[in-house]
C-alpha positions as CSV (number, residue, x, y, z in Angstrom):
1,M,58.9,103.5,131.8
2,A,58.0,107.1,132.4
3,K,58.7,110.1,134.5
4,C,55.6,111.6,136.7
5,E,55.6,115.1,136.4
6,R,54.7,115.5,139.9
7,C,57.0,113.4,141.9
8,K,59.7,112.2,139.0
9,L,59.8,109.0,139.9
10,D,59.9,106.6,136.9
11,V,56.3,104.4,136.6
12,K,55.0,102.0,134.2
13,K,51.7,103.9,133.8
14,L,51.1,107.7,133.4
15,I,47.8,109.1,133.9
16,K,46.8,112.5,132.1
17,H,45.5,115.3,134.7
18,H,43.8,118.3,133.8
19,I,44.9,121.5,136.1
20,N,43.3,123.8,133.6
21,Y,40.6,122.4,131.1
22,L,39.9,126.1,129.2
23,D,43.0,126.3,128.5
24,D,43.9,122.6,128.1
25,V,46.7,122.3,130.6
26,I,47.7,118.7,131.3
27,I,50.0,117.0,132.9
28,Y,50.8,113.0,133.4
29,V,51.1,112.1,137.1
30,C,51.6,108.5,138.4
31,D,48.6,107.1,140.0
32,N,49.7,107.8,143.6
33,C,50.6,112.0,142.8
34,H,46.9,111.4,141.3
35,R,45.4,110.4,144.6
36,I,47.0,112.8,146.4
37,I,46.0,115.8,143.7
38,H,42.7,115.2,144.3
39,S,42.5,114.7,147.7
40,K,42.1,117.3,150.7
41,K,46.1,117.2,151.1
42,G,46.6,118.0,147.1
43,E,48.5,121.2,146.6
44,I,46.5,124.0,145.0
45,K,48.8,124.1,141.9
46,Y,47.6,120.9,141.0
47,K,43.9,121.0,141.4
48,P,41.7,121.4,138.1
49,V,40.0,124.5,137.3
50,N,37.8,126.0,134.4
51,R,36.2,122.4,135.4
52,P,33.7,122.0,132.3
53,T,29.7,121.6,133.8
54,E,28.9,119.9,130.9
55,R,30.4,117.1,129.1
56,T,32.2,117.6,125.7
57,I,32.4,114.6,123.4
58,K,34.1,114.8,120.1
59,I,32.7,113.4,117.1
60,T,33.5,112.7,113.8
61,E,32.5,114.9,110.7
62,N,30.2,112.1,109.7
63,T,28.2,111.5,113.0
64,H,28.1,115.2,113.5
65,S,26.5,115.1,109.4
66,M,24.2,112.3,110.7
67,L,23.0,113.7,113.8
68,C,22.1,117.0,111.7
69,R,19.9,114.3,109.1
70,V,18.0,112.6,111.8
71,G,17.7,115.8,114.1
72,Q,14.3,117.7,114.3
73,K,14.3,121.6,113.9
74,G,15.7,123.4,116.7
75,E,16.8,119.9,118.4
76,T,20.3,120.0,120.3
77,F,22.8,117.3,119.7
78,D,22.2,116.1,123.1
79,E,18.3,115.9,122.8
80,I,18.7,113.9,119.5
81,I,21.0,111.5,121.3
82,N,18.5,111.2,123.8
83,R,15.6,110.7,121.8
84,L,17.2,108.3,119.8
85,I,18.2,106.2,122.9
86,L,14.7,106.6,124.1
87,E,13.3,105.8,120.7
88,R,15.5,102.2,120.7
89,K,14.9,101.3,124.5
90,E,10.9,101.7,123.1
91,K,11.6,99.4,120.3
92,E,13.4,96.7,122.3
93,V,10.3,96.5,124.9
94,E,8.0,95.8,122.0
């Protein structure tokens, strides 16, 4: 059992909730509190701020190296990944 940081109830499962994405401020809350936080009735102090406009993914050093090797000059990681996905889909159609 774990304690919800909002309602303080002991529950089996907690959800990781970002309060501030930029400063990586996280609390762990129960499912009910998480729904309340994201509803219109949720307290402002728990509402997420500084939400990134782009998704961030963590990659290993090995993946980073491989992307650098297969990337074309000036191509971003996003562009490399999308190109590789498109190339694979095209091969599946052949």
